[in-house]
C-alpha positions, -999 to +999 in steps of 0.1 A: -715-139-032-680-138-033-664-166-036-632-166-056-638-192-087-609-180-109-582-176-076-591-214-073-598-224-108-561-247-114-576-270-088-609-277-109-590-281-141-570-305-122-597-324-113-609-324-142-578-336-162-585-362-138-617-369-148-609-373-182-580-389-181-601-416-153-628-421-186-606-421-211-589-451-193-620-468-189-628-460-229-599-478-238-600-513-210-639-515-203-655-499-239-689-493-244-728-516-235-736-507-267-774-511-276-787-526-302-787-493-330-752-497-327-742-533-328-769-550-351-784-581-346-819-587-328-830-592-294-864-602-271-876-585-243-891-613-219-910-613-194-917-638-168-927-643-129-904-672-123-879-661-096-845-662-122-812-654-131-793-641-154-774-668-152-803-697-153-819-679-184-784-684-201-783-719-192-821-725-203-814-707-239-781-713-251-795-749-266-822-733-285-796-717-311-761-715-319-763-674-317-778-680-281-748-695-263-729-662-272-758-642-262-760-611-240-785-615-218-793-584-197-819-582-165-842-549-168-846-536-134-875-511-130-897-502-095-931-510-092-926-543-107-913-568-081-931-602-091-917-602-125-893-605-139-878-590-172-846-598-194-834-587-226-816-613-252-796-600-276-783-627-304-761-617-338-772-646-357-749-650-385-754-668-428-730-692-439-709-661-449-702-652-413-716-620-421-749-606-395-785-615-403-812-601-395-842-633-388-870-640-414-907-636-404-913-678-392-876-679-372-894-651-352-920-671-346-903-704-339-880-691-316-906-666-298-919-703-287-894-724-278-877-690-257-914-686-238-915-727-232-880-726-221-883-696-194-917-701-189-923-667-200-938-636-223-917-624-256-932-590-252-906-581-283-885-588-309-868-560-322-835-562-353-809-539-368-789-554-393-754-548-398-754-526-419-778-502-404-760-503-374-731-491-389-749-463-406-768-449-370-731-453-361-711-434-383-745-406-384-747-404-345-705-391-342-711-370-371-740-352-351-720-346-322-691-333-340-714-312-360-734-295-332-699-285-313-683-273-340-715-250-348-719-244-310-682-224-313-695-207-344-723-193-328-699-180-296-669-168-318-697-150-336-717-138-307-685-130-284-648-133-293-628-160-310-616-169-274-651-172-258-665-199-283-628-216-279-633-222-242-671-228-245-663-257-265-632-268-250-657-268-218-688-291-240-659-313-249-646-321-214-689-324-199-697-352-230-658-373-226-663-369-187-705-381-190-695-408-210-667-423-190-698-427-164-713-448-190-680-469-201-674-471-157-712-485-148-719-498-174-750-484-191-762-487-223-756-469-250-783-460-276-799-439-293-811-423-262-782-423-252-769-400-277-800-383-270-790-373-239-753-358-246-768-333-273-792-320-252-766-316-223-748-296-250-776-274-255-780-276-213-745-269-206-738-246-231-770-223-227-757-218-188-722-211-207-734-179-226-752-168-192-717-165-177-706-145-211-727-124-212-726-110-180-686-117-181-690-092-212-719-061-195-690-061-165-659-059-190-679-032-208-695-013-174-660-013-152-635-012-186-595-006-172-602-037-144-581-066-143-598-098-163-597-123-135-617-097-112-641-099-139-655-129-147-650-136-112-674-112-105-689-125-130-696-158-121-708-147-085-732-126-100-750-157-119-744-188-093-783-186-071-797-189-106-771-213-119-779-237-093-818-229-084-826-240-127-793-268-118-813-287-087-848-279-107-834-301-136-819-327-116-840-334-097-865-337-126-842-365-141-834-379-107-868-392-110-869-406-147-837-424-137-849-438-105-886-450-119-879-457-160-867-491-178-853-495-214-837-467-233-853-443-215-832-449-182-801-442-206-814-411-214-824-405-174-790-414-164-771-396-194-790-363-178-783-367-146-746-373-148-745-344-175-769-318-153-739-315-125-705-317-150-720-292-170-729-263-143-698-278-130-677-270-163-700-234-172-688-225-133-652-240-130-642-239-169-651-224-194-650-187-183-619-187-161-598-208-190-604-183-214-588-151-189-554-156-203-566-151-238-592-122-234-574-093-216-604-067-226-638-063-239 
């Protein structure tokens, strides 16, 4: 194939800047739909055969306890469960000082019974995360993402050149920000499974990027003296079919997982579905073209 990827790199970079800007605006205006692991509190998952809406569920449980008046209620959709409805009810019980607390065993049993009676439903799970645990999980999660990016920078810089390491990390930061932007825009729950998807995406994307970098190094040594832009363009063209085949295979797999999964797995599948597209795009149009001005020869 002979497609002028490098010649059109400024169009792709402009598109990426727009997507990043939209994502950042969504971060600061809409925010994220954080899961229980990040905000702490108690989550009831209930199943019912009654045809109810979120508003009706809220009306029926709001008087059960003070914290239920401000509960976060989400209808969980899953294929194959047309006869039943599943709702996630997240509450944040507080003590006398206003600090987040967890329910005792007796309180959990009593509340479960009240919710079942109010909704004519079955409580299938009752999960709790304390405020301290939520803060610790949040801090460790972002550290994991940052240290992963730094590790990749060091690895790529040692294997190739430092400029390639910077290009790879810029592409990965690009992937993470845009994928997080989709989580924010569509209100998909940001939980541990979503973070696992981001880390998986980082590994998937850097693998694609390194394959292109390997071909750039190979062509650069084979055709010494050629213009670097021409070397990069030929390198991308030589691996484009392999990249598309691999990406499509992965995309359709995670898309099926997104369509048929439920709960936290849905967040993982959503992150991977968006991430595979964004990661493939960045490997071809962002990672390699941005290093052309920094690398004159190999």
